[in-house]
LODOLO-28071 format. One record per residue: x, y, z of N, C-alpha, C in turn; residue in one letter. Coordinates in pm, whole numbers, padded with zeros to 5 digits, always signed. Each point is the difference from the previous one (the first is absolute). Layout:
% LODOLO-28071
XYZXYZXYZA...
//
This chain:
% LODOLO-28071
-11380-12537+19745+00008-00140-00006-00107-00095-00015M-00124+00072-00002-00131-00081-00016-00018+00013-00161C+00061-00086-00046-00003-00010-00164-00073-00116-00019D-00103-00003-00092-00064-00118-00031+00074-00096-00101Q+00086+00050-00071+00106-00093-00059+00073-00065+00073L+00058+00052+00101+00082-00055+00086-00059-00114+00088H-00125+00034+00037-00078-00106+00072-00032-00144-00080F-00030+00032-00135-00017-00122-00071+00123-00063-00020E+00102+00059-00053+00130-00056-00018+00059-00073+00126N-00035+00059+00120+00055-00058+00136-00084-00128-00008D-00111-00015-00019-00099-00122+00018+00047-00107-00081R+00027+00048-00125+00060-00118-00101+00123-00053+00049L+00101+00096+00028+00124-00047+00057+00012-00080+00115E-00070+00038+00099+00008-00072+00126-00100-00129+00007Y-00083+00004-00085-00075-00133-00019+00093-00110-00080E+00074+00058-00096+00079-00093-00063+00128-00044+00068A+00028+00072+00105+00107-00033+00085-00056-00097+00126R-00130-00006+00004-00053-00082+00104+00015+00066+00131G+00015+00137+00005-00003+00053+00120-00141+00075+00051L-00097-00011-00081-00130+00038+00028-00098-00080-00102V-00108-00070+00064-00076-00078-00071-00110+00079-00071T-00072-00067-00077-00119+00082-00083-00097+00010+00145R-00034-00089+00076-00078+00023+00131+00032+00116+00066K+00122+00014+00020+00066+00118+00074-00038+00128-00062Q+00007+00007-00143-00032+00127-00054-00139+00032+00017F-00082-00102+00030-00144+00062+00028-00063+00073-00123G+00014-00071-00120-00054+00071-00103-00151+00015-00007V-00068-00083+00093-00149+00013-00017-00049+00121+00131A+00091+00036+00079-00035+00061+00125-00042+00141-00038L-00113+00060+00048-00068+00099-00011+00012+00086+00138G-00059+00113-00012+00010+00093+00113-00079-00069+00111A-00106-00074-00028-00107-00056+00112+00035-00141+00020G+00106-00078-00059+00020-00105+00034+00080-00047+00117V-00044-00091+00091+00047-00014+00131+00149-00081-00031A+00095+00043+00087+00130-00064-00020+00040-00038+00149M+00085-00115+00022+00026-00045+00133+00145+00024+00016V+00024+00070+00100+00138+00038+00063+00013-00111+00102L+00138-00040+00029+00008-00081+00133-00048+00073+00117P-00049-00105+00088-00044+00056+00131+00102+00055+00098A-00052+00093+00065+00087+00056+00112+00006-00085+00123V+00121-00033+00045+00012-00081+00111-00033+00087+00125V-00086-00035+00087-00047+00059+00118-00076+00114-00044N-00068+00010-00094-00058+00122-00050-00118+00056+00094A+00010+00139+00017-00084+00062+00102-00146+00032-00079V-00109-00015+00077-00128+00049-00069+00006+00135-00035A-00067+00032-00120+00023+00141-00072-00139+00045-00029V-00019+00134-00003-00125+00074-00047+00047+00065-00121T-00096-00007-00122+00030+00063-00122-00108+00092-00040D+00025+00098-00064-00113+00091-00065+00049+00083-00119S-00103+00036-00081+00015+00095-00117+00002+00148+00060E+00090+00091-00014-00011+00127+00057+00032+00100-00116V-00036+00125+00034+00024+00108-00088+00076+00108+00090T+00107+00037-00047+00097+00110+00054+00001+00125-00070I-00031+00117+00066-00011+00131-00064+00159+00036-00004K+00022+00056-00120+00140+00065-00043-00028+00125-00057T+00118+00077-00021-00027+00136-00035-00052+00001-00144P+00026-00125-00075-00045-00015-00145-00135-00080-00009D-00060-00034+00094-00119-00086-00001-00027-00093+00090G-00082-00095-00019-00023-00122+00082+00068-00128-00052N+00092-00065+00083+00060-00138-00053-00052-00123+00066C-00054-00076-00072-00041-00121+00028+00109-00105+00041D-00022-00080+00112+00123-00077+00039-00052-00124+00080A+00092-00089+00018-00046-00120+00082+00082+00017+00167Y-00075-00009+00095+00071+00008+00109-00026-00123+00094F+00111-00050+00060-00019-00134+00075+00105+00016+00088V-00040-00063+00134+00065+00012+00138-00034-00109+00083H+00090-00035+00094-00036-00094+00115-00123+00046+00069P-00102-00098+00025-00105+00022+00070-00022+00071+00125S+00118-00010+00079+00004+00034+00123+00156+00088+00019S-00004+00100+00099+00114+00072+00014+00047+00072-00113G+00125+00049+00013+00061+00092-00103+00118-00056-00063S+00047+00032-00123+00119-00056-00058+00063+00109-00097A+00118-00029-00019+00079+00091-00089-00069+00005-00148P-00019+00134-00056-00058+00016-00119+00077-00021-00127A-00052-00053-00093+00069-00014-00125-00074+00029-00131V+00062+00109-00073-00072+00062-00119+00061-00082-00116L-00084-00070-00090+00038-00063-00118-00055+00052-00130V+00114+00025-00077-00031+00068-00133+00013-00119-00106W-00132-00035-00069-00004-00101-00097+00085+00037-00126P+00009-00103-00089+00086+00021-00124-00109+00067-00103D+00045+00006-00111-00083+00071-00105-00141-00060-00032I-00028-00121+00053-00126-00061-00014-00095+00051+00090F+00053+00061+00126-00084+00051+00095-00058-00079+00102G-00094+00058+00065-00060-00072+00126-00105-00093-00057L+00031-00120+00043-00072-00128-00060-00013-00110+00101R-00066-00108-00031+00006-00123+00075+00130-00041+00062A+00094-00011-00092+00142-00064+00050+00056+00097+00112S-00016+00141-00022+00062+00089+00120-00102+00008+00129F-00124-00027-00037-00076-00026+00148+00056-00126+00065R+00019-00103-00082+00049-00114+00072+00144+00015+00075Q+00095+00068-00084+00126+00040+00054-00017+00084+00119M-00087+00089+00013-00022+00102+00101-00057-00074+00128G-00097-00111-00032-00053-00065+00109+00108-00090+00076K+00086-00067-00090+00091-00083+00038+00106+00081+00087R+00034+00110-00037+00089+00083+00101-00062+00040+00121L-00128+00026+00017-00093+00025+00110+00008-00121+00081A-00027-00099-00058+00009-00125+00092+00122-00024+00056E+00130+00060-00040+00121-00004+00064+00020+00107+00091S-00097+00077+00022-00007+00098+00108+00034+00133-00033G-00052+00050-00095+00011+00148-00054-00132+00048-00047Y-00013+00137+00015-00131+00061-00041+00037+00061-00151T-00068-00048-00091+00029+00015-00142-00090+00092-00081V+00036+00084-00071-00066+00067-00097+00042+00000-00129L-00085-00066-00113+00041-00020-00113-00077+00101-00093V+00061+00100-00081-00071+00099-00050+00007-00022-00148V-00120+00077-00059-00005+00012-00161+00069+00128-00017N+00121-00021-00078+00101+00120-00027-00096+00079-00111P-00101-00039-00073-00038+00060-00120-00148+00058+00018F-00019+00022+00149-00134+00045+00022-00046+00130-00054Y+00086+00071-00049-00022+00128-00057-00064-00021-00138R+00012-00119-00070-00061-00017-00113-00107-00106+00013A+00007-00083+00077-00115-00115+00019+00023-00075+00129K-00127-00056+00037+00023-00090+00122+00042-00135-00048K+00045-00080+00091+00056-00139-00026-00127-00082-00029A+00018-00123-00089+00117-00030-00063+00040+00081-00124P+00124+00045-00010+00037+00096-00111+00066-00089-00115T+00022-00132+00021+00053-00096-00096-00109-00107-00024A-00074+00008-00107-00104-00107-00028+00037-00145+00024E+00116-00045-00041+00033-00130+00008+00120-00022+00110A-00004+00082+00097+00115-00024+00088+00120+00027-00054G+00087-00093+00044+00152-00019-00050+00017-00033-00144G-00118-00056-00066+00005-00038-00142-00042+00127-00085G-00020+00116+00057-00044+00123-00087+00129+00045-00074T-00013+00030-00125+00091+00068-00078+00050+00127+00037P+00145+00007+00030+00061+00128+00053-00050+00117-00054I-00020-00014-00141-00042+00128-00078-00123+00064+00056S-00101-00091+00057-00111+00066+00036+00026+00072+00130D+00096-00021+00075-00005+00048+00131+00123+00112+00010L+00075+00005-00090+00126+00091-00016-00051+00139+00021R-00116+00055-00068-00044+00130+00037-00038+00022+00141P-00055-00083+00069-00028+00023+00149+00137+00035+00075L+00098-00084-00032+00131-00010+00063+00070+00135-00038A+00001+00049-00116+00063+00127-00045-00058+00122+00052Q-00134-00004+00053-00056+00110+00070+00055+00012+00141A+00073-00098+00044+00041+00027+00148+00159+00057-00027L+00026+00083+00123+00135+00044+00006+00063+00015+00132N+00104+00076+00011+00061+00015+00150-00109+00071+00082E-00062+00115-00058-00103+00061+00079-00108-00087+00059T-00056-00077-00087-00112-00084+00039+00048-00095+00098T+00130-00050-00020+00052-00116+00083-00006+00068+00149H+00059+00114-00006+00034+00050+00147-00132+00041+00064M-00089+00063-00081-00125+00051+00055-00100-00129+00061T+00000-00113-00101-00056-00109+00055+00053-00069+00113D+00133+00006+00007+00069-00066+00107-00042+00059+00143A+00009+00149+00008-00028+00072+00108-00145-00043+00039K-00091+00008-00091-00153-00023+00040-00031-00145+00036A+00066-00071-00064-00027-00158+00054+00060-00029+00140F+00133+00044+00021+00057-00018+00135-00077+00071+00110I-00045+00127-00051-00079+00068+00101-00141-00079+00035A-00051-00051-00094-00130-00075+00023+00024-00136+00070W+00108-00055-00002+00046-00104+00073+00007+00036+00143L+00082+00103+00014+00030+00037+00151-00128+00055+00054D-00112+00016-00063-00132+00016+00069-00078-00122+00034S+00037-00114-00020-00067-00131+00019+00049-00043+00135Q-00080-00064+00080+00010-00047+00139+00097-00133-00043Q-00015-00081-00093+00073-00119-00024+00145+00024-00030S+00047+00117-00019+00143+00058-00027+00077+00017+00131V+00113-00063+00012+00087+00027+00125+00076+00128-00030A-00046+00101+00087+00078+00132-00007+00127-00003+00011K+00058-00086+00102+00127+00019+00049+00096-00092-00089N-00040-00041-00121+00063-00084-00098+00006+00072-00129K+00118-00003-00072+00031+00043-00129-00089-00071-00101K-00034+00067-00103-00076-00065-00107+00074-00051-00114V-00036-00110-00045+00077-00051-00127-00086+00017-00125G+00072+00004-00114-00052+00010-00124+00065-00093-00099T-00070-00043-00088+00032-00109-00107-00083+00041-00119Q+00110-00024-00121-00044+00050-00127+00048-00123-00100G-00104-00016-00108+00031-00093-00090+00006+00065-00151Y+00100-00035-00088+00011+00058-00124+00005+00140+00030C-00108+00076-00060+00005+00156+00007-00017+00053+00145M-00046-00099+00078-00007+00038+00137+00124+00012+00101G+00108-00069-00080+00127+00013+00080+00051+00137+00012G+00008+00070-00108+00039+00157+00023-00102+00077+00091P-00130-00033-00010-00101+00072+00084+00022-00041+00155I+00044-00132+00022+00030-00014+00132+00124+00072+00050A+00119+00000-00098+00117+00081+00053-00055+00143+00014F-00083+00066-00070-00043+00135+00014-00089+00015+00114R-00070-00116+00049-00084+00028+00121+00090+00016+00116T+00114-00065+00017+00111+00001+00092+00043+00150+00009A+00016+00060-00103+00059+00145-00020-00118+00096+00046A-00110-00029-00042-00117+00093+00019-00045+00000+00168A+00018-00134+00076-00028+00008+00113+00102-00067+00080V+00135+00070+00003+00111-00076+00066+00002-00037+00143P-00079+00102+00069-00006-00045+00153-00085-00125+00020E-00083-00038-00087-00092-00109+00019+00050-00128-00053R+00040+00011-00127+00046-00116-00060+00138-00076+00035V-00004-00126+00049+00130-00056+00052+00049-00111-00073G-00085-00044-00106+00028-00115-00092-00057+00023-00136A+00085-00030-00100-00041+00029-00123+00037-00146-00088V-00100-00058-00083+00031-00133-00078-00048+00044-00144A+00085-00042-00102-00026+00027-00119+00013-00149-00087S-00088-00050-00059+00008-00134-00071-00023+00035-00145F+00081-00049-00077+00011+00038-00158-00040+00139-00025H+00058+00104+00090-00018+00121-00030+00050+00065-00130G-00085+00081-00065+00057+00054-00119+00020+00154+00030G+00133+00049-00049+00027+00152+00013+00044+00030+00128G+00052-00090+00089+00056+00043+00096+00124+00082+00013L+00075-00019-00128+00130+00091-00008-00014+00053-00143V-00006+00136+00000+00011+00088-00101+00122+00089-00009T+00007+00062-00100+00104+00129-00006-00059+00118+00035Q-00127+00007+00063-00063+00140+00032+00048+00029+00146N+00005+00122+00036+00028+00037+00126-00096-00040+00113P-00129-00038-00047-00102-00032+00092-00022-00165-00023N+00107-00066-00047-00016-00151+00004-00050-00047+00120S-00084-00106+00002-00045-00069+00119+00118-00035+00096P+00113-00050-00061+00083-00051+00101+00069+00108+00066H+00032+00105-00059+00062+00118+00045-00118+00050+00121L-00118+00006-00003-00103+00071+00081+00011-00111+00117Q+00007-00125-00019-00021-00105+00099+00134+00000+00099A+00098+00039-00070+00139+00004+00090-00003+00103+00094S-00087+00086-00012-00008+00123+00102-00085-00044+00119K-00051-00124+00017-00100-00044+00101+00093-00058+00120T-00089-00081+00089+00069-00060+00094-00056-00148+00008K-00049-00034-00124-00066-00148-00003+00085-00094-00033A-00022-00135+00005+00066-00116-00020-00065-00061-00155Q+00086-00039-00062-00034-00048-00138+00003-00127-00050F-00093-00063-00086+00001-00131-00052-00022+00022-00167L+00089-00015-00090-00021+00019-00130+00030-00141-00055V-00106-00057-00063+00003-00124-00059-00001+00011-00143A+00095-00022-00089+00017+00023-00130-00021-00121-00096I-00089+00004-00088-00011-00113-00111+00135-00021-00062A+00027-00119-00049+00122-00028-00061-00017+00086-00144E-00101-00016-00076+00005+00047-00122-00005+00171+00005N-00065+00051+00117+00044+00150+00031+00132+00028+00001D+00064-00089+00068+00143+00024+00034+00092+00000-00122D-00036-00098-00104+00064+00002-00103-00032+00145-00095K-00097+00027+00015-00037+00141-00090+00061+00106+00055R+00006-00002+00148+00071+00130+00072+00101-00054+00090S+00119-00071-00036+00073-00058+00094+00081+00093+00095P-00009+00135-00016+00068+00094+00097-00094+00034+00086D-00114-00030+00014-00095+00051+00103+00027-00047+00150D+00021-00119-00004+00034-00070+00135+00099+00055+00060K+00124+00033-00076+00104+00068+00051-00022+00123+00057T-00050+00083-00084-00063+00143+00030-00051+00000+00131T-00127-00097+00018-00068-00004+00103+00091-00028+00124L+00070-00106-00008+00089-00038+00127+00109+00119+00025K+00037+00056-00086+00123+00109+00033-00099+00117+00066E-00117+00038-00059-00074+00108+00057-00045-00025+00148T-00036-00106+00029-00055-00036+00119+00111-00016+00120F+00105-00038-00063+00129-00023+00102+00046+00142+00029E+00000+00085-00102+00056+00150+00025-00091+00071+00096K-00128-00036+00002-00105+00075+00085-00004-00107+00134A+00075-00077+00006+00018-00088+00136-00142-00073+00035N-00082-00039-00103-00123-00066-00003+00000-00157-00023L-00044-00083+00087-00006-00129-00006-00082-00034-00128P+00058-00077-00100-00058-00064-00121+00022-00124-00039A-00094-00077-00046+00033-00142-00041-00048+00024-00151E+00104-00031-00081-00033+00033-00162+00027-00148-00052I-00088-00044-00074+00036-00147-00059-00054-00022-00138E+00054-00069-00087-00074-00018-00122-00040-00153+00009V-00123-00024-00027-00060-00128+00021+00019-00087-00128Y+00099-00096+00012+00011-00079-00108-00123-00057-00074A-00010-00023-00124-00119-00066-00050-00138+00069+00007G-00002+00120+00064-00121+00073+00017-00008+00121-00119A-00110+00000-00063-00029+00099-00105-00073+00119+00070A+00017+00113-00078-00089+00125+00072-00143-00036+00000H-00037+00018+00156-00142-00029+00029-00020-00128+00055G+00109-00069+00036-00013-00132+00061-00075-00006+00125W-00028+00110+00090-00060-00026+00133-00159-00032-00007C-00072+00106-00045-00142-00034+00001-00062-00125-00060P-00103-00066+00095-00008-00134-00069-00082-00003-00150P-00053+00092-00022-00077+00029-00135+00095+00035-00121D+00119+00034+00037+00096+00022-00107+00030-00101-00101S+00019+00024-00115+00028-00104-00091+00142-00069+00012R+00073+00077+00071+00141-00046+00019+00029-00043+00144V-00127-00027+00080-00002-00033+00138+00114-00119+00031Y+00084+00033+00097+00094-00126+00034-00009-00025+00139N-00067-00091+00044-00049-00017+00139+00114-00008+00101E+00113-00088-00043+00106-00021+00079+00077+00129+00038P+00018+00088-00108+00065+00126+00030-00092+00091+00043Q-00131+00004-00018-00082+00084+00064-00011-00019+00156A+00008-00120+00032-00011-00047+00140+00152+00053+00062E+00116-00029-00065+00105+00064+00063-00012+00143+00005K-00050+00078-00085-00001+00137+00027-00109+00051+00115A-00112-00095+00018-00090+00022+00105+00072-00006+00129W+00106-00115+00008+00053-00014+00108+00083+00110+00059S+00064+00056-00109+00098+00106+00031-00087+00122+00026R-00122+00004-00053-00076+00131+00057-00033-00020+00137L-00039-00115+00058-00050-00018+00132+00124+00033+00096L+00111-00044-00048+00135+00008+00072+00032+00153+00012A-00031+00091-00094+00029+00140-00025-00095+00077+00134L-00141-00042-00025-00090+00066+00091+00046-00053+00131Y+00022-00121+00033+00035-00056+00138+00115+00074+00059G+00076+00056-00087+00125+00087+00067-00043+00130+00010K-00064+00074-00110-00008+00145-00005-00132+00058+00067A-00106-00077-00012-00121+00044+00070-00022-00028+00153L
//
């Protein structure tokens, strides 16, 4: 679903309908440009750092942020195809200020260190597609195990609490597979405009995730739903059959990629709604 033509068509369509402004598209945003997200009410003080995590395939660079005192439930964040960058560091810090220990990884560490998208959310998809195509079910599972094991070695992680994981765009199916890779640890999974959650393959992410014990939040872009209208029904039926709690919703007026603030189709009202549902999920499941 990470298709450059779709992104550009979405921008024009949603701007014409008045659902997203030129300012919201952030056409001038780059990987290092500061973005302002709404402040966290009663935010806790946090400590952050750039870390390196050893995996079976190499060393992954990542952003680690957690409350400055005590321990908190861990959350593993999988970025979209634009990778680890300023917007995801801000999103990670905001989540930590809400009381979580957060690891935001560079999913493309095998190829290069972050930033992997020169212009952040404004980078042409064609420049990034080879990085995404180099990942697969095996790398998803291997990385998930390594990252959660690293989190569990940190003093700031509450060991008696389940781990949450969330993914955006291509990170959606990786978050699903994270739950399958470490089912005894993952208690909550969130996907925002996830691409490829439902496939016809026996290893489809939705089928693997249905074998876990996690709770799910699946936030679907309106235009993704138009392109694949049966996915939401398949997800709902699959999770109901597995007796897994799942909130599955199509976000009206939201285009694929609407959550990160440097996205060209950033939709702040709907992004904030999705964020509130994420906090509600973690509040119940972690």
